[in-house]
SEKE-31946 format. One record per residue (C-alpha): chain; y, x, z. Coordinates in steps of 0.2 Angstrom, whole numbers, m for minus. Layout:
SEKE-31946
+-------+-------+-------+-------+
: chain :     Y :     X :     Z :
+-------+-------+-------+-------+
:     A :     Y :     X :     Z :
...
+-------+-------+-------+-------+
END
This chain:
SEKE-31946
+-------+-------+-------+-------+
: chain :     Y :     X :     Z :
+-------+-------+-------+-------+
:     A :    74 :   123 :    57 :
:     A :    64 :   125 :    41 :
:     A :    51 :   139 :    44 :
:     A :    46 :   139 :    26 :
:     A :    62 :   149 :    21 :
:     A :    57 :   164 :    32 :
:     A :    44 :   178 :    29 :
:     A :    26 :   176 :    31 :
:     A :    25 :   186 :    47 :
:     A :    37 :   174 :    55 :
:     A :    28 :   159 :    49 :
:     A :    11 :   166 :    55 :
:     A :    19 :   170 :    73 :
:     A :    26 :   153 :    75 :
:     A :    10 :   145 :    69 :
:     A :     1 :   156 :    82 :
:     A :    12 :   150 :    96 :
:     A :     9 :   132 :    90 :
:     A :   m10 :   134 :    92 :
:     A :    m7 :   143 :   109 :
:     A :     5 :   130 :   117 :
:     A :     7 :   114 :   106 :
:     A :   m12 :   110 :   104 :
:     A :   m16 :   112 :   122 :
:     A :    m1 :   102 :   126 :
:     A :    m7 :    88 :   115 :
:     A :   m22 :    86 :   126 :
:     A :   m11 :    85 :   142 :
:     A :     1 :    72 :   136 :
:     A :    m8 :    54 :   135 :
:     A :    m6 :    45 :   118 :
:     A :     3 :    29 :   117 :
:     A :   m10 :    18 :   109 :
:     A :     2 :     7 :    99 :
:     A :    14 :    21 :    93 :
:     A :    15 :    27 :    75 :
:     A :    26 :    40 :    66 :
:     A :    30 :    40 :    47 :
:     A :    35 :    55 :    37 :
:     A :    40 :    56 :    19 :
:     A :    40 :    71 :     7 :
:     A :    52 :    86 :     7 :
:     A :    53 :    87 :    26 :
:     A :    57 :    68 :    27 :
:     A :    65 :    61 :    11 :
:     A :    67 :    42 :    12 :
:     A :    59 :    37 :    m4 :
:     A :    41 :    33 :   m11 :
:     A :    27 :    25 :    m2 :
:     A :    34 :    30 :    16 :
:     A :    50 :    21 :    12 :
:     A :    42 :     5 :     8 :
:     A :    30 :     5 :    22 :
:     A :    44 :     8 :    34 :
:     A :    53 :    m7 :    26 :
:     A :    38 :   m17 :    28 :
:     A :    36 :   m13 :    46 :
:     A :    54 :   m15 :    50 :
:     A :    55 :   m32 :    42 :
:     A :    38 :   m40 :    44 :
:     A :    30 :   m31 :    59 :
:     A :    44 :   m31 :    72 :
:     A :    32 :   m30 :    87 :
:     A :    25 :   m13 :    81 :
:     A :    31 :     3 :    89 :
:     A :    35 :    16 :    76 :
:     A :    47 :    29 :    71 :
:     A :    52 :    38 :    55 :
:     A :    53 :    57 :    56 :
:     A :    64 :    68 :    45 :
:     A :    71 :    86 :    45 :
:     A :    85 :    81 :    33 :
:     A :   101 :    79 :    42 :
:     A :   110 :    69 :    29 :
:     A :    95 :    56 :    29 :
:     A :    95 :    56 :    48 :
:     A :   113 :    52 :    49 :
:     A :   113 :    39 :    35 :
:     A :    97 :    30 :    42 :
:     A :   102 :    31 :    60 :
:     A :   117 :    19 :    55 :
:     A :   104 :     6 :    50 :
:     A :    89 :     9 :    61 :
:     A :    87 :    14 :    79 :
:     A :    70 :    22 :    76 :
:     A :    74 :    37 :    66 :
:     A :    69 :    54 :    73 :
:     A :    76 :    71 :    68 :
:     A :    65 :    86 :    68 :
:     A :    66 :    98 :    77 :
:     A :    72 :    89 :    93 :
:     A :    66 :    86 :   111 :
:     A :    65 :    68 :   107 :
:     A :    55 :    71 :    92 :
:     A :    42 :    83 :   101 :
:     A :    40 :    70 :   114 :
:     A :    37 :    55 :   102 :
:     A :    25 :    66 :    91 :
:     A :    14 :    72 :   105 :
:     A :    12 :    54 :   111 :
:     A :    10 :    46 :    94 :
:     A :    m8 :    39 :    90 :
:     A :    m5 :    38 :    71 :
:     A :     4 :    48 :    58 :
:     A :     7 :    41 :    41 :
:     A :    12 :    52 :    27 :
:     A :    13 :    52 :     8 :
:     A :    14 :    71 :     4 :
:     A :     7 :    88 :     7 :
:     A :    21 :    96 :    17 :
:     A :    19 :    85 :    33 :
:     A :    10 :    99 :    42 :
:     A :    23 :   113 :    39 :
:     A :    34 :   120 :    53 :
:     A :    21 :   117 :    67 :
:     A :    19 :    99 :    64 :
:     A :     1 :   101 :    61 :
:     A :    m1 :   107 :    79 :
:     A :    10 :    94 :    86 :
:     A :     0 :    80 :    77 :
:     A :   m16 :    88 :    82 :
:     A :   m24 :    73 :    90 :
:     A :   m15 :    60 :    80 :
:     A :   m25 :    50 :    67 :
:     A :   m17 :    55 :    50 :
:     A :   m16 :    42 :    36 :
:     A :   m12 :    49 :    18 :
:     A :    m4 :    38 :     6 :
:     A :    m3 :    51 :    m8 :
:     A :    12 :    50 :   m20 :
:     A :     4 :    43 :   m35 :
:     A :   m12 :    40 :   m44 :
:     A :   m12 :    50 :   m60 :
:     A :   m20 :    63 :   m71 :
:     A :   m16 :    80 :   m63 :
:     A :   m30 :    87 :   m53 :
:     A :   m24 :    89 :   m35 :
:     A :   m28 :    99 :   m19 :
:     A :   m47 :   103 :   m18 :
:     A :   m50 :    97 :   m36 :
:     A :   m36 :   109 :   m43 :
:     A :   m41 :   126 :   m48 :
:     A :   m24 :   133 :   m44 :
:     A :   m25 :   126 :   m27 :
:     A :   m43 :   133 :   m25 :
:     A :   m37 :   151 :   m29 :
:     A :   m27 :   150 :   m12 :
:     A :   m44 :   151 :    m2 :
:     A :   m55 :   161 :   m14 :
:     A :   m60 :   173 :     0 :
:     A :   m65 :   171 :    19 :
:     A :   m48 :   178 :    24 :
:     A :   m38 :   167 :    13 :
:     A :   m48 :   152 :    18 :
:     A :   m45 :   156 :    37 :
:     A :   m26 :   157 :    34 :
:     A :   m26 :   140 :    25 :
:     A :   m35 :   132 :    39 :
:     A :   m24 :   142 :    52 :
:     A :    m8 :   134 :    45 :
:     A :   m16 :   117 :    42 :
:     A :   m17 :   117 :    23 :
:     A :   m35 :   110 :    23 :
:     A :   m34 :    95 :    34 :
:     A :   m46 :    81 :    35 :
:     A :   m39 :    64 :    35 :
:     A :   m44 :    48 :    44 :
:     A :   m40 :    38 :    29 :
:     A :   m33 :    41 :    11 :
:     A :   m25 :    26 :     2 :
:     A :   m30 :    22 :   m15 :
:     A :   m27 :     8 :   m28 :
:     A :   m45 :     4 :   m34 :
:     A :   m62 :    11 :   m35 :
:     A :   m60 :    21 :   m51 :
:     A :   m46 :    32 :   m44 :
:     A :   m55 :    33 :   m27 :
:     A :   m70 :    40 :   m35 :
:     A :   m63 :    50 :   m49 :
:     A :   m46 :    56 :   m41 :
:     A :   m46 :    55 :   m22 :
:     A :   m63 :    59 :   m17 :
:     A :   m64 :    76 :   m26 :
:     A :   m47 :    81 :   m19 :
:     A :   m47 :    76 :     0 :
:     A :   m59 :    76 :    15 :
:     A :   m57 :    59 :    23 :
:     A :   m67 :    47 :    34 :
:     A :   m61 :    32 :    24 :
:     A :   m54 :    29 :     6 :
:     A :   m47 :    12 :     6 :
:     A :   m41 :     2 :   m10 :
:     A :   m26 :    m7 :    m3 :
:     A :   m13 :    m2 :   m16 :
:     A :     3 :     7 :   m14 :
:     A :    18 :     1 :    m4 :
:     A :    30 :     7 :   m17 :
:     A :    22 :    m5 :   m30 :
:     A :    26 :   m20 :   m19 :
:     A :    44 :   m19 :   m24 :
:     A :    39 :   m17 :   m43 :
:     A :    30 :   m33 :   m44 :
:     A :    42 :   m41 :   m32 :
:     A :    59 :   m33 :   m33 :
:     A :    67 :   m45 :   m19 :
:     A :    53 :   m42 :    m6 :
:     A :    64 :   m31 :     5 :
:     A :    82 :   m34 :    10 :
:     A :    86 :   m15 :    11 :
:     A :    76 :    m9 :    m4 :
:     A :    91 :    m2 :   m12 :
:     A :    94 :    11 :     2 :
:     A :    94 :    29 :    m5 :
:     A :    94 :    22 :   m23 :
:     A :   106 :    25 :   m37 :
:     A :   114 :     8 :   m36 :
:     A :   128 :    12 :   m48 :
:     A :   116 :    15 :   m62 :
:     A :   105 :     1 :   m58 :
:     A :   120 :   m11 :   m59 :
:     A :   126 :    m3 :   m75 :
:     A :   110 :    m5 :   m84 :
:     A :   107 :   m23 :   m78 :
:     A :   124 :   m28 :   m86 :
:     A :   119 :   m19 :  m102 :
:     A :   103 :   m28 :  m103 :
:     A :   112 :   m45 :  m101 :
:     A :   121 :   m40 :  m117 :
:     A :   104 :   m38 :  m126 :
:     A :   103 :   m19 :  m125 :
:     A :    85 :   m12 :  m121 :
:     A :    84 :     1 :  m107 :
:     A :    72 :    15 :  m109 :
:     A :    68 :    26 :   m94 :
:     A :    64 :    45 :   m97 :
:     A :    55 :    51 :   m82 :
:     A :    46 :    68 :   m85 :
:     A :    35 :    76 :   m72 :
:     A :    38 :    93 :   m64 :
:     A :    32 :   108 :   m72 :
:     A :    28 :   124 :   m61 :
:     A :    34 :   135 :   m75 :
:     A :    50 :   125 :   m78 :
:     A :    56 :   114 :   m92 :
:     A :    56 :    97 :   m99 :
:     A :    60 :    88 :  m115 :
:     A :    79 :    92 :  m114 :
:     A :    78 :   110 :  m108 :
:     A :    64 :   114 :  m120 :
:     A :    74 :   109 :  m134 :
:     A :    64 :    94 :  m139 :
:     A :    77 :    81 :  m136 :
:     A :    94 :    82 :  m145 :
:     A :   105 :    72 :  m134 :
:     A :   119 :    69 :  m147 :
:     A :   106 :    62 :  m159 :
:     A :    98 :    52 :  m146 :
:     A :   114 :    44 :  m141 :
:     A :   118 :    39 :  m159 :
:     A :   101 :    32 :  m161 :
:     A :   104 :    21 :  m145 :
:     A :   121 :    15 :  m152 :
:     A :   113 :    11 :  m169 :
:     A :    98 :     2 :  m162 :
:     A :   104 :    m6 :  m146 :
:     A :    95 :     5 :  m134 :
:     A :   101 :    14 :  m118 :
:     A :    92 :    29 :  m112 :
:     A :    91 :    32 :   m93 :
:     A :    86 :    50 :   m88 :
:     A :    77 :    52 :   m71 :
:     A :    74 :    70 :   m69 :
:     A :    62 :    77 :   m56 :
:     A :    69 :    79 :   m38 :
:     A :    68 :    97 :   m40 :
:     A :    85 :   101 :   m48 :
:     A :    83 :   111 :   m64 :
:     A :   101 :   109 :   m71 :
:     A :   118 :   117 :   m67 :
:     A :   127 :   103 :   m75 :
:     A :   123 :    87 :   m86 :
:     A :   136 :    79 :   m98 :
:     A :   142 :    62 :   m95 :
:     A :   150 :    60 :  m112 :
:     A :   137 :    49 :  m119 :
:     A :   138 :    30 :  m121 :
:     A :   120 :    27 :  m122 :
:     A :   113 :    40 :  m111 :
:     A :   114 :    38 :   m92 :
:     A :   108 :    50 :   m78 :
:     A :    99 :    42 :   m64 :
:     A :   103 :    53 :   m48 :
:     A :    87 :    64 :   m48 :
:     A :    85 :    64 :   m29 :
:     A :    87 :    45 :   m27 :
:     A :    73 :    32 :   m26 :
:     A :    69 :    26 :   m44 :
:     A :    57 :    12 :   m39 :
:     A :    70 :    m2 :   m37 :
:     A :    76 :     2 :   m54 :
:     A :    59 :    m1 :   m63 :
:     A :    61 :   m20 :   m65 :
:     A :    77 :   m16 :   m76 :
:     A :    67 :    m5 :   m87 :
:     A :    61 :   m12 :  m104 :
:     A :    51 :     4 :  m109 :
:     A :    47 :    21 :  m102 :
:     A :    45 :    38 :  m110 :
:     A :    32 :    47 :   m99 :
:     A :    21 :    63 :  m100 :
:     A :     9 :    67 :   m87 :
:     A :    18 :    59 :   m73 :
:     A :    10 :    47 :   m60 :
:     A :    26 :    35 :   m62 :
:     A :    17 :    29 :   m78 :
:     A :     3 :    22 :   m67 :
:     A :    16 :    12 :   m57 :
:     A :    27 :     6 :   m71 :
:     A :    11 :     0 :   m80 :
:     A :    10 :   m15 :   m68 :
:     A :    24 :   m23 :   m77 :
:     A :    14 :   m21 :   m94 :
:     A :    29 :   m16 :  m104 :
:     A :    29 :    m3 :  m118 :
:     A :    26 :    15 :  m113 :
:     A :    28 :    30 :  m124 :
:     A :    21 :    48 :  m122 :
:     A :    31 :    63 :  m126 :
:     A :    17 :    77 :  m125 :
:     A :    25 :    92 :  m134 :
:     A :    18 :   105 :  m122 :
:     A :     1 :    99 :  m117 :
:     A :    m8 :   115 :  m120 :
:     A :     4 :   125 :  m110 :
:     A :     5 :   112 :   m96 :
:     A :   m14 :   112 :   m94 :
:     A :   m16 :   131 :   m94 :
:     A :     0 :   136 :   m84 :
:     A :     5 :   122 :   m74 :
:     A :    m8 :   109 :   m69 :
:     A :   m25 :   104 :   m74 :
:     A :   m28 :    87 :   m81 :
:     A :   m43 :    76 :   m77 :
:     A :   m54 :    72 :   m92 :
:     A :   m50 :    54 :   m91 :
:     A :   m32 :    57 :   m96 :
:     A :   m35 :    52 :  m114 :
:     A :   m42 :    36 :  m109 :
:     A :   m26 :    31 :  m101 :
:     A :   m14 :    34 :  m115 :
:     A :   m10 :    16 :  m118 :
:     A :     5 :    19 :  m129 :
:     A :    11 :    29 :  m144 :
:     A :    10 :    48 :  m143 :
:     A :    24 :    59 :  m150 :
:     A :    28 :    78 :  m149 :
:     A :    45 :    77 :  m156 :
:     A :    61 :    66 :  m156 :
:     A :    59 :    60 :  m174 :
:     A :    42 :    52 :  m170 :
:     A :    47 :    46 :  m153 :
:     A :    62 :    36 :  m161 :
:     A :    51 :    29 :  m174 :
:     A :    39 :    23 :  m161 :
:     A :    53 :    15 :  m151 :
:     A :    59 :     5 :  m166 :
:     A :    42 :    m1 :  m171 :
:     A :    37 :    m7 :  m154 :
:     A :    53 :   m16 :  m150 :
:     A :    57 :   m23 :  m168 :
:     A :    39 :   m26 :  m175 :
:     A :    24 :   m26 :  m163 :
:     A :    19 :   m20 :  m146 :
:     A :     2 :   m14 :  m150 :
:     A :    m4 :    m9 :  m133 :
:     A :    m2 :   m24 :  m122 :
:     A :   m20 :   m28 :  m121 :
:     A :   m24 :    m9 :  m118 :
:     A :   m12 :    m9 :  m103 :
:     A :   m20 :   m25 :   m96 :
:     A :   m37 :   m16 :   m96 :
:     A :   m30 :    m1 :   m88 :
:     A :   m22 :   m11 :   m74 :
:     A :   m38 :   m20 :   m71 :
:     A :   m47 :    m3 :   m70 :
:     A :   m35 :     5 :   m59 :
:     A :   m29 :    m9 :   m47 :
:     A :   m40 :   m19 :   m35 :
:     A :   m24 :   m29 :   m31 :
:     A :    m9 :   m32 :   m41 :
:     A :     1 :   m42 :   m28 :
:     A :    15 :   m37 :   m17 :
:     A :     5 :   m35 :    m1 :
:     A :    m1 :   m17 :    m1 :
:     A :     9 :   m12 :    14 :
:     A :     2 :   m27 :    24 :
:     A :   m16 :   m22 :    19 :
:     A :   m13 :    m4 :    25 :
:     A :    m5 :    m9 :    41 :
:     A :   m20 :   m21 :    45 :
:     A :   m32 :    m7 :    42 :
:     A :   m22 :     5 :    54 :
:     A :   m21 :    m8 :    67 :
:     A :   m39 :   m13 :    67 :
:     A :   m45 :     5 :    67 :
:     A :   m33 :    15 :    77 :
:     A :   m20 :     6 :    86 :
:     A :   m22 :    m4 :   103 :
:     A :   m28 :   m21 :    99 :
:     A :   m21 :   m29 :   115 :
+-------+-------+-------+-------+
END
């Protein structure tokens, strides 16, 4: 049951019951000192950092006791065919495991919903946030701060668990720890281990089951096209609170873009945000492919020759491959005033050509792929500034930290 779809009084009442019954119960039930629970975004999607941390534990740390928690029935059914340690929430088994778990690992801000904040009251919570980037988040974001601009609202936010303190927040390097995470989160530790999802970017064959919940059909199709000399360009725009992107805002003309791809040996792969914005999308284009927008895109990045980005944190993952990146920033003023605040260092990280329309974007693509990639050195500097480590061992470092600090060492 997802309580978020109900009215505020229902949420308040169920949360109150959580404080009355679940929190005291958490003190009565002993913790199992070697037990971890992992939970992804959107009530337990299987993608992003949690997916790859789960794969690491499953394949490399077989003695560790851990579970993946999900409130998505389809994901539960699919993963249960592959793994025995999948928990469906809510269920009696899930309640029992949660109350006994010593550590909770998350990569999102919805983990505390539906009374999970009270159930995990005494657990050590590790936050592997879903991206280093440029948008101000949580306590550094003025839109978020408006939610507790009075004592009453601040009480409500604490009551439902929206102002948590973490035991550790995972970062990639000192710059983003200082400028991005510390202003946004309260935490005992900020550790520069790197992100689990980036392990599979720098080493695509690291995990046997990395393709689970990915758009395998599109990945294979693009791989075959690249063998024939066709350059693949990924368009992965971020989510806008007020809606829109390059397509729906009329910036990109798909017919013209398809012809440009045919004429110049490009294929464009559109990976839209997981929050659906379209009733239908045409498949009538030879050089435009739609990557399933609710599937994990990270196993695909190794097959991408160039990326069109905007304000999305996926840019800071893809940059590890040091391949051309193009910025389509047609709505920056609106985005910053109505959607999300951007950090002042955003301009310093624009290691690629910037356009506000399709004509300029196409010119930039042609120049970079037929004449010169002018930003390779700039990208190298950003990688060095952003990442303490660029290997495929981020998950191992995170697990080592958790084991040394919070799990039973015996």
